[in-house]
C-alpha positions as CSV (number, residue, x, y, z in Angstrom):
1,M,-184.0,-144.5,41.1
2,S,-186.4,-141.6,40.4
3,K,-185.8,-138.0,41.5
4,I,-188.4,-135.6,42.8
5,L,-188.0,-131.9,43.0
6,V,-190.3,-130.2,45.6
7,I,-190.9,-126.5,45.4
8,N,-192.9,-124.6,48.0
9,S,-193.7,-120.9,47.6
10,S,-196.2,-120.1,50.3
11,L,-195.3,-117.4,52.9
12,S,-197.8,-118.8,55.5
13,G,-195.6,-121.4,57.2
14,D,-197.4,-124.1,59.1
15,A,-200.8,-122.5,58.3
16,S,-200.3,-123.0,54.6
17,V,-202.7,-125.2,52.8
18,S,-200.5,-125.6,49.8
19,R,-197.6,-126.8,52.0
20,L,-199.8,-129.3,53.7
21,L,-201.0,-130.7,50.3
22,V,-197.4,-130.7,48.9
23,A,-196.4,-132.8,51.9
24,E,-199.3,-135.2,51.1
25,T,-198.2,-135.4,47.5
26,V,-194.7,-136.2,48.4
27,Q,-195.8,-138.9,50.9
28,R,-197.9,-140.6,48.2
29,L,-195.0,-140.4,45.7
30,Q,-192.7,-142.0,48.3
31,A,-195.3,-144.8,48.8
32,T,-195.0,-145.6,45.1
33,E,-191.2,-145.5,45.1
34,P,-189.7,-145.5,48.7
35,N,-186.2,-145.0,47.4
36,A,-186.9,-141.9,45.3
37,E,-184.4,-139.1,45.9
38,I,-186.0,-135.8,46.9
39,T,-184.7,-132.3,46.6
40,Y,-186.5,-129.5,48.4
41,R,-186.5,-125.9,47.3
42,D,-188.4,-123.5,49.7
43,L,-189.0,-120.2,48.1
44,G,-190.9,-118.8,51.1
45,D,-188.0,-119.2,53.5
46,A,-185.1,-118.8,51.0
47,A,-186.5,-116.5,48.3
48,I,-184.9,-116.3,44.9
49,P,-183.7,-112.7,44.3
50,H,-185.6,-110.8,41.7
51,L,-183.7,-109.9,38.6
52,T,-182.5,-106.3,38.3
53,S,-180.6,-104.2,35.8
54,A,-177.4,-105.4,37.5
55,T,-178.2,-109.1,37.2
56,V,-180.5,-109.7,34.2
57,A,-177.6,-110.2,31.7
58,G,-176.6,-113.3,33.7
59,I,-179.8,-114.9,32.5
60,R,-180.6,-113.2,29.2
61,A,-177.2,-112.3,27.7
62,V,-173.5,-112.9,28.5
63,A,-172.6,-112.7,32.2
64,E,-169.5,-110.5,32.8
65,T,-169.8,-108.6,36.1
66,P,-169.7,-110.3,39.5
67,A,-173.5,-109.7,40.0
68,E,-174.3,-111.2,36.5
69,L,-172.1,-114.2,37.2
70,A,-173.8,-114.8,40.5
71,A,-177.2,-114.7,38.9
72,Q,-176.0,-117.1,36.2
73,A,-174.6,-119.5,38.9
74,L,-177.9,-119.5,40.7
75,S,-179.7,-120.1,37.5
76,D,-177.4,-123.0,36.7
77,E,-178.1,-124.5,40.1
78,L,-181.9,-124.2,39.8
79,I,-181.9,-125.6,36.2
80,A,-179.7,-128.5,37.3
81,E,-182.4,-129.4,39.9
82,L,-185.0,-129.3,37.2
83,K,-183.0,-131.3,34.6
84,T,-182.3,-134.1,37.0
85,A,-185.9,-134.4,38.4
86,D,-188.3,-136.9,37.0
87,V,-191.3,-135.5,39.0
88,I,-191.7,-131.8,40.0
89,V,-194.1,-130.9,42.7
90,I,-195.0,-127.2,43.0
91,G,-196.9,-125.6,45.8
92,A,-198.5,-122.4,44.2
93,P,-200.9,-120.5,46.4
94,M,-203.0,-117.8,44.6
95,Y,-201.8,-114.4,45.6
96,N,-203.7,-111.5,44.0
97,F,-205.2,-113.8,41.4
98,S,-201.7,-115.0,40.3
99,I,-198.6,-116.6,41.8
100,P,-196.3,-115.5,44.6
101,T,-193.5,-113.2,43.4
102,S,-191.0,-115.7,44.9
103,L,-192.3,-118.3,42.4
104,R,-192.2,-115.8,39.6
105,A,-188.5,-115.1,40.5
106,W,-187.8,-118.8,40.3
107,F,-189.3,-118.9,36.8
108,D,-187.3,-115.9,35.8
109,H,-184.1,-117.9,36.6
110,V,-185.1,-121.2,35.0
111,L,-186.7,-119.8,31.7
112,R,-183.3,-119.4,30.1
113,P,-182.7,-119.1,26.3
114,R,-180.6,-121.8,24.8
115,V,-180.7,-123.7,28.1
116,T,-184.3,-124.6,28.8
117,F,-185.9,-123.3,25.6
118,A,-184.8,-122.3,22.1
119,Y,-186.2,-120.7,19.1
120,K,-186.3,-122.9,16.0
121,D,-187.9,-122.2,12.6
122,G,-189.8,-119.3,14.1
123,S,-191.3,-121.2,17.0
124,V,-190.3,-122.0,20.6
125,Q,-189.0,-125.4,21.5
126,G,-189.0,-126.5,25.2
127,L,-185.8,-128.3,26.0
128,L,-187.0,-130.2,29.1
129,Q,-188.7,-133.5,28.3
130,N,-190.0,-136.7,29.9
131,K,-191.0,-135.2,33.3
132,R,-194.2,-135.1,35.2
133,V,-195.4,-132.0,37.1
134,I,-198.0,-131.8,39.9
135,V,-199.1,-128.3,40.8
136,I,-200.9,-127.7,44.1
137,E,-203.1,-124.5,43.8
138,S,-204.6,-123.2,47.0
139,R,-207.2,-120.4,46.6
140,G,-209.3,-118.3,48.9
141,G,-212.3,-118.4,46.6
142,L,-213.7,-120.4,43.7
143,Y,-211.9,-119.7,40.5
144,S,-212.0,-123.0,38.5
145,E,-215.6,-122.2,37.5
146,G,-218.3,-119.6,37.8
147,P,-218.0,-115.8,37.6
148,A,-214.5,-115.5,39.1
149,K,-213.0,-117.9,36.6
150,A,-212.1,-114.9,34.4
151,M,-209.8,-113.6,37.3
152,D,-207.8,-116.8,37.3
153,F,-204.4,-115.6,36.2
154,Q,-202.7,-118.4,38.1
155,E,-203.3,-121.7,36.3
156,P,-203.1,-120.4,32.7
157,Y,-199.9,-118.6,33.6
158,L,-198.3,-121.6,35.2
159,R,-199.4,-123.9,32.3
160,T,-197.8,-121.4,29.8
161,L,-194.5,-121.0,31.7
162,L,-194.1,-124.7,32.3
163,G,-195.1,-125.5,28.7
164,F,-192.6,-123.0,27.4
165,I,-189.7,-125.1,28.6
166,G,-191.2,-128.4,27.6
167,L,-193.1,-129.4,30.7
168,T,-196.6,-130.4,29.4
169,D,-197.5,-133.5,31.5
170,I,-199.1,-131.4,34.3
171,S,-201.6,-132.4,36.9
172,F,-203.3,-129.4,38.6
173,V,-204.9,-130.0,42.0
174,H,-207.1,-127.2,43.4
175,A,-207.9,-126.4,47.0
176,E,-210.6,-123.7,46.6
177,K,-212.7,-121.6,48.9
178,I,-210.3,-122.0,51.8
179,G,-211.1,-118.4,52.7
180,H,-214.8,-119.2,53.3
181,G,-214.5,-120.4,56.8
182,P,-213.1,-123.4,58.7
183,E,-215.6,-125.9,57.4
184,A,-215.0,-124.9,53.7
185,R,-211.3,-125.0,54.3
186,E,-211.5,-128.6,55.6
187,I,-213.7,-129.6,52.7
188,A,-211.2,-128.1,50.3
189,I,-208.3,-130.0,51.9
190,T,-210.2,-133.3,51.9
191,T,-211.2,-132.9,48.3
192,A,-207.7,-132.0,47.2
193,K,-206.2,-135.0,49.0
194,S,-208.7,-137.2,47.2
195,R,-207.6,-135.8,43.9
196,I,-203.9,-136.3,44.8
197,A,-204.7,-139.9,45.5
198,Q,-206.4,-140.3,42.1
199,A,-203.5,-138.6,40.3
200,I,-200.7,-140.7,41.9
201,T,-201.6,-144.2,41.0
202,P,-199.3,-147.2,41.9
203,G,-197.7,-147.0,38.5
204,F,-197.2,-143.2,38.5
205,M,-193.4,-143.3,38.7
206,N,-193.2,-146.3,36.3
207,V,-194.5,-144.3,33.4
208,L,-191.3,-142.2,33.5
209,N,-189.1,-145.3,33.3
210,A,-191.0,-147.1,30.6
């Protein structure tokens, strides 16, 4: 039985395009494998705390104080969800040309030396393997091409962070120009749904079990 980890980070609630498309993605994954086990992590409703000088050693060094041990325990929990997942679905709206700070805080807890990545022979080795990632990127403007592409600090950043821990099988789905009015928003959603359908073929989950 495959396991799916679903991460939402939008703060927009029911009005969120990324949440709508994450739900569409999960529905299609369930259609390919109805018995898949799903874990939900909502960073919008239950934000991961940002690291501080009182907690950072729980992730980057040796945890000793109660605050550091609490940060390490949360990191252990989040990493366990990642390690057991076969497919990871991430809803990542573009906020100020990058990702929500809640999603950044999640990455700060799961990018952990000697646990999800290690340095070997002068290079970085990601320690998470054999997983597929689907990232839903909702954007108010058009950033995948044209003059504004240079301001896209969202997708390159996500690709780098995920690749750093070994997650390189990534499908990015864009919903762009959603801030250009109701008609443009609907076109963006329809186009993104079509791309999700193209990405999640009937044998999508089987590749992981081959």
